[in-house]
C-alpha positions in Angstrom: 17.3 71.7 5.0 15.9 69.3 7.6 12.4 69.7 6.0 13.9 68.8 2.5 15.6 65.7 4.0 12.3 64.6 5.7 10.5 65.0 2.4 13.1 63.0 0.6 12.8 60.3 3.4 9.0 60.2 2.9 9.4 59.8 -0.9 11.9 56.9 -0.3 9.5 55.2 2.1 6.6 55.5 -0.4 8.9 54.1 -3.2 9.9 51.3 -0.9 6.3 50.4 -0.1 5.5 50.4 -3.8 8.5 48.1 -4.5 7.4 45.7 -1.7 4.0 45.6 -3.2 5.4 44.7 -6.6 7.6 42.1 -5.0 4.5 40.5 -3.3 2.7 40.5 -6.7 5.5 38.5 -8.2 4.9 35.7 -5.7 7.9 36.6 -3.6 10.4 35.1 -6.1 14.0 36.1 -5.3 14.9 36.2 -9.0 12.4 39.0 -9.5 13.8 41.9 -7.4 11.9 44.8 -8.8 14.1 46.7 -11.2 12.8 49.4 -13.5 14.5 47.8 -16.5 13.2 44.2 -15.9 9.6 43.6 -17.1 7.3 41.3 -15.1 7.3 38.8 -18.0 11.0 38.1 -17.3 10.2 37.2 -13.7 7.4 34.9 -15.0 9.8 33.3 -17.4 12.4 32.7 -14.6 9.7 31.1 -12.5 8.5 28.9 -15.4 12.2 28.0 -16.1 12.7 27.0 -12.5 9.6 24.9 -12.5 10.7 23.1 -15.7 14.2 22.5 -14.3 12.7 21.1 -11.1 10.4 18.8 -13.1 13.3 17.6 -15.3 15.4 16.9 -12.2 12.6 14.9 -10.6 12.0 13.0 -13.9 15.7 12.3 -14.2 15.8 10.9 -10.6 12.7 8.7 -11.4 14.4 7.4 -14.6 17.5 6.6 -12.7 15.6 4.6 -10.1 13.6 2.8 -12.8 16.8 2.1 -14.8 18.5 0.6 -11.7 15.4 -1.6 -11.0 15.4 -2.7 -14.6 19.2 -3.4 -14.5 18.7 -5.5 -11.4 15.9 -7.5 -13.1 18.1 -8.0 -16.2 21.0 -9.3 -14.0 18.7 -11.7 -12.3 17.4 -13.0 -15.6 20.9 -13.4 -17.0 21.8 -15.5 -13.9 18.6 -17.6 -14.4 19.4 -18.1 -18.1 22.9 -19.3 -17.2 21.4 -21.7 -14.7 18.9 -23.0 -17.2 21.6 -23.4 -19.8 23.7 -25.4 -17.4 20.8 -27.6 -16.6 20.1 -28.1 -20.3 23.7 -29.1 -20.9 23.5 -31.6 -18.0 20.3 -33.1 -19.3 21.7 -33.4 -22.8 24.8 -35.2 -21.5 22.6 -37.5 -19.4 20.3 -38.2 -22.4 23.3 -39.0 -24.6 24.7 -41.4 -22.0 21.4 -43.1 -21.6 20.9 -43.4 -25.4 24.5 -44.8 -25.8 24.0 -47.3 -22.9 20.7 -48.3 -24.3 22.2 -48.9 -27.7 25.1 -50.9 -26.2 22.8 -53.1 -24.2 20.8 -54.0 -27.3 23.9 -54.9 -29.4 25.6 -56.9 -26.6 22.6 -58.9 -25.5 22.7 -62.4 -26.7 19.8 -63.4 -28.8 17.3 -65.5 -27.1 16.1 -66.9 -30.3 19.5 -68.4 -31.0 19.1 -70.7 -28.0 16.0 -72.3 -29.3 17.0 -74.0 -32.5 14.6 -76.8 -33.5 
């Protein structure tokens, strides 16, 4: 009986060594624990899926940073446009006043020609 148990133990050790070798061949991925019903293609697909998800997460983070920078630039431009609009309004009011004052001075200035009647 002891000899049978030792034989069984040796078979289990050989099987364990083969399973470890298979695990190393699958690039030590935890998703790919060797199971007799799971083909190696499934492990490869899991790895590819993980790589794709990692790439998408990294891309999403990059897009978030880029969008935040763009949003900040847009806010700065909106402030600058508001400032320019205010300056434009001030210049327009100033121009209108100057034009009005200039027109009033011309109409209220006595004619110099009227003084020199011959």
